[in-house]
BATI-415029 format. One record per residue (C-alpha): x negated, y, z; chain; residue number from 1. Coordinates in Angstrom, 3 decimals. Layout:
residues N
<pt><xx>X</xx><yy>Y</yy><zz>Z</zz><chain>A</chain><resi>NUM</resi></pt>
...
end
This chain:
residues 77
<pt><xx>42.419</xx><yy>-71.629</yy><zz>-35.137</zz><chain>A</chain><resi>1</resi></pt>
<pt><xx>38.849</xx><yy>-72.879</yy><zz>-34.789</zz><chain>A</chain><resi>2</resi></pt>
<pt><xx>37.573</xx><yy>-70.223</yy><zz>-37.184</zz><chain>A</chain><resi>3</resi></pt>
<pt><xx>39.327</xx><yy>-67.553</yy><zz>-35.117</zz><chain>A</chain><resi>4</resi></pt>
<pt><xx>37.735</xx><yy>-68.810</yy><zz>-31.861</zz><chain>A</chain><resi>5</resi></pt>
<pt><xx>34.316</xx><yy>-68.905</yy><zz>-33.481</zz><chain>A</chain><resi>6</resi></pt>
<pt><xx>34.678</xx><yy>-65.355</yy><zz>-34.717</zz><chain>A</chain><resi>7</resi></pt>
<pt><xx>35.771</xx><yy>-64.143</yy><zz>-31.272</zz><chain>A</chain><resi>8</resi></pt>
<pt><xx>32.917</xx><yy>-65.939</yy><zz>-29.482</zz><chain>A</chain><resi>9</resi></pt>
<pt><xx>30.405</xx><yy>-64.582</yy><zz>-31.985</zz><chain>A</chain><resi>10</resi></pt>
<pt><xx>31.546</xx><yy>-61.050</yy><zz>-31.169</zz><chain>A</chain><resi>11</resi></pt>
<pt><xx>31.108</xx><yy>-61.666</yy><zz>-27.447</zz><chain>A</chain><resi>12</resi></pt>
<pt><xx>27.371</xx><yy>-62.471</yy><zz>-27.628</zz><chain>A</chain><resi>13</resi></pt>
<pt><xx>25.587</xx><yy>-59.418</yy><zz>-26.319</zz><chain>A</chain><resi>14</resi></pt>
<pt><xx>23.146</xx><yy>-58.078</yy><zz>-28.853</zz><chain>A</chain><resi>15</resi></pt>
<pt><xx>20.734</xx><yy>-56.959</yy><zz>-26.161</zz><chain>A</chain><resi>16</resi></pt>
<pt><xx>19.942</xx><yy>-60.579</yy><zz>-25.304</zz><chain>A</chain><resi>17</resi></pt>
<pt><xx>19.073</xx><yy>-61.304</yy><zz>-28.932</zz><chain>A</chain><resi>18</resi></pt>
<pt><xx>16.741</xx><yy>-58.324</yy><zz>-29.028</zz><chain>A</chain><resi>19</resi></pt>
<pt><xx>15.216</xx><yy>-59.262</yy><zz>-25.677</zz><chain>A</chain><resi>20</resi></pt>
<pt><xx>14.507</xx><yy>-62.785</yy><zz>-26.925</zz><chain>A</chain><resi>21</resi></pt>
<pt><xx>12.922</xx><yy>-61.461</yy><zz>-30.082</zz><chain>A</chain><resi>22</resi></pt>
<pt><xx>10.867</xx><yy>-58.976</yy><zz>-28.052</zz><chain>A</chain><resi>23</resi></pt>
<pt><xx>9.623</xx><yy>-61.780</yy><zz>-25.824</zz><chain>A</chain><resi>24</resi></pt>
<pt><xx>8.553</xx><yy>-63.824</yy><zz>-28.846</zz><chain>A</chain><resi>25</resi></pt>
<pt><xx>6.787</xx><yy>-60.816</yy><zz>-30.364</zz><chain>A</chain><resi>26</resi></pt>
<pt><xx>5.062</xx><yy>-60.141</yy><zz>-27.036</zz><chain>A</chain><resi>27</resi></pt>
<pt><xx>3.788</xx><yy>-63.732</yy><zz>-26.873</zz><chain>A</chain><resi>28</resi></pt>
<pt><xx>2.576</xx><yy>-63.483</yy><zz>-30.478</zz><chain>A</chain><resi>29</resi></pt>
<pt><xx>0.801</xx><yy>-60.212</yy><zz>-29.713</zz><chain>A</chain><resi>30</resi></pt>
<pt><xx>-0.928</xx><yy>-61.785</yy><zz>-26.709</zz><chain>A</chain><resi>31</resi></pt>
<pt><xx>-2.066</xx><yy>-64.749</yy><zz>-28.794</zz><chain>A</chain><resi>32</resi></pt>
<pt><xx>-3.263</xx><yy>-62.494</yy><zz>-31.603</zz><chain>A</chain><resi>33</resi></pt>
<pt><xx>-5.198</xx><yy>-60.309</yy><zz>-29.140</zz><chain>A</chain><resi>34</resi></pt>
<pt><xx>-6.794</xx><yy>-63.405</yy><zz>-27.607</zz><chain>A</chain><resi>35</resi></pt>
<pt><xx>-7.982</xx><yy>-64.525</yy><zz>-31.062</zz><chain>A</chain><resi>36</resi></pt>
<pt><xx>-9.352</xx><yy>-61.053</yy><zz>-31.795</zz><chain>A</chain><resi>37</resi></pt>
<pt><xx>-11.167</xx><yy>-60.972</yy><zz>-28.457</zz><chain>A</chain><resi>38</resi></pt>
<pt><xx>-12.658</xx><yy>-64.396</yy><zz>-29.100</zz><chain>A</chain><resi>39</resi></pt>
<pt><xx>-13.857</xx><yy>-63.297</yy><zz>-32.545</zz><chain>A</chain><resi>40</resi></pt>
<pt><xx>-15.406</xx><yy>-60.146</yy><zz>-31.052</zz><chain>A</chain><resi>41</resi></pt>
<pt><xx>-17.244</xx><yy>-62.163</yy><zz>-28.380</zz><chain>A</chain><resi>42</resi></pt>
<pt><xx>-18.611</xx><yy>-64.593</yy><zz>-30.978</zz><chain>A</chain><resi>43</resi></pt>
<pt><xx>-19.706</xx><yy>-61.717</yy><zz>-33.212</zz><chain>A</chain><resi>44</resi></pt>
<pt><xx>-21.489</xx><yy>-59.995</yy><zz>-30.313</zz><chain>A</chain><resi>45</resi></pt>
<pt><xx>-23.146</xx><yy>-63.288</yy><zz>-29.357</zz><chain>A</chain><resi>46</resi></pt>
<pt><xx>-24.502</xx><yy>-63.671</yy><zz>-32.906</zz><chain>A</chain><resi>47</resi></pt>
<pt><xx>-25.770</xx><yy>-60.080</yy><zz>-32.910</zz><chain>A</chain><resi>48</resi></pt>
<pt><xx>-27.546</xx><yy>-60.601</yy><zz>-29.575</zz><chain>A</chain><resi>49</resi></pt>
<pt><xx>-29.153</xx><yy>-63.771</yy><zz>-30.897</zz><chain>A</chain><resi>50</resi></pt>
<pt><xx>-30.476</xx><yy>-61.905</yy><zz>-33.945</zz><chain>A</chain><resi>51</resi></pt>
<pt><xx>-31.785</xx><yy>-59.075</yy><zz>-31.786</zz><chain>A</chain><resi>52</resi></pt>
<pt><xx>-33.573</xx><yy>-61.501</yy><zz>-29.463</zz><chain>A</chain><resi>53</resi></pt>
<pt><xx>-35.216</xx><yy>-63.137</yy><zz>-32.477</zz><chain>A</chain><resi>54</resi></pt>
<pt><xx>-36.333</xx><yy>-59.732</yy><zz>-33.753</zz><chain>A</chain><resi>55</resi></pt>
<pt><xx>-37.733</xx><yy>-58.815</yy><zz>-30.328</zz><chain>A</chain><resi>56</resi></pt>
<pt><xx>-39.671</xx><yy>-62.089</yy><zz>-30.185</zz><chain>A</chain><resi>57</resi></pt>
<pt><xx>-41.102</xx><yy>-61.458</yy><zz>-33.659</zz><chain>A</chain><resi>58</resi></pt>
<pt><xx>-42.124</xx><yy>-57.906</yy><zz>-32.721</zz><chain>A</chain><resi>59</resi></pt>
<pt><xx>-43.768</xx><yy>-59.135</yy><zz>-29.502</zz><chain>A</chain><resi>60</resi></pt>
<pt><xx>-45.758</xx><yy>-61.687</yy><zz>-31.482</zz><chain>A</chain><resi>61</resi></pt>
<pt><xx>-46.791</xx><yy>-59.006</yy><zz>-33.954</zz><chain>A</chain><resi>62</resi></pt>
<pt><xx>-47.805</xx><yy>-56.683</yy><zz>-31.113</zz><chain>A</chain><resi>63</resi></pt>
<pt><xx>-49.861</xx><yy>-59.424</yy><zz>-29.465</zz><chain>A</chain><resi>64</resi></pt>
<pt><xx>-51.664</xx><yy>-60.059</yy><zz>-32.753</zz><chain>A</chain><resi>65</resi></pt>
<pt><xx>-52.382</xx><yy>-56.352</yy><zz>-33.237</zz><chain>A</chain><resi>66</resi></pt>
<pt><xx>-53.691</xx><yy>-56.048</yy><zz>-29.661</zz><chain>A</chain><resi>67</resi></pt>
<pt><xx>-55.957</xx><yy>-59.046</yy><zz>-30.286</zz><chain>A</chain><resi>68</resi></pt>
<pt><xx>-57.338</xx><yy>-57.440</yy><zz>-33.444</zz><chain>A</chain><resi>69</resi></pt>
<pt><xx>-57.821</xx><yy>-54.166</yy><zz>-31.606</zz><chain>A</chain><resi>70</resi></pt>
<pt><xx>-59.689</xx><yy>-55.911</yy><zz>-28.792</zz><chain>A</chain><resi>71</resi></pt>
<pt><xx>-61.943</xx><yy>-57.652</yy><zz>-31.354</zz><chain>A</chain><resi>72</resi></pt>
<pt><xx>-62.698</xx><yy>-54.373</yy><zz>-33.094</zz><chain>A</chain><resi>73</resi></pt>
<pt><xx>-63.398</xx><yy>-52.649</yy><zz>-29.784</zz><chain>A</chain><resi>74</resi></pt>
<pt><xx>-65.790</xx><yy>-55.409</yy><zz>-28.720</zz><chain>A</chain><resi>75</resi></pt>
<pt><xx>-67.731</xx><yy>-55.131</yy><zz>-32.001</zz><chain>A</chain><resi>76</resi></pt>
<pt><xx>-68.443</xx><yy>-51.471</yy><zz>-31.455</zz><chain>A</chain><resi>77</resi></pt>
end
């Protein structure tokens, strides 16, 4: 008798609710995954900006040195 009741109650569970629950879990996973990807992208961009700023500083120093040499050469003539 118990097996018969279990079988009947199992048939009565609407399948849409099972799919909806699974869809909700997948949606939450997708949100979390997107958040991790966004965080990685921000960190990567931050590192690239840091490298570019270092390159700009090095080029400015090089330019200042070249201008100094040019000024020295101009003063000699």
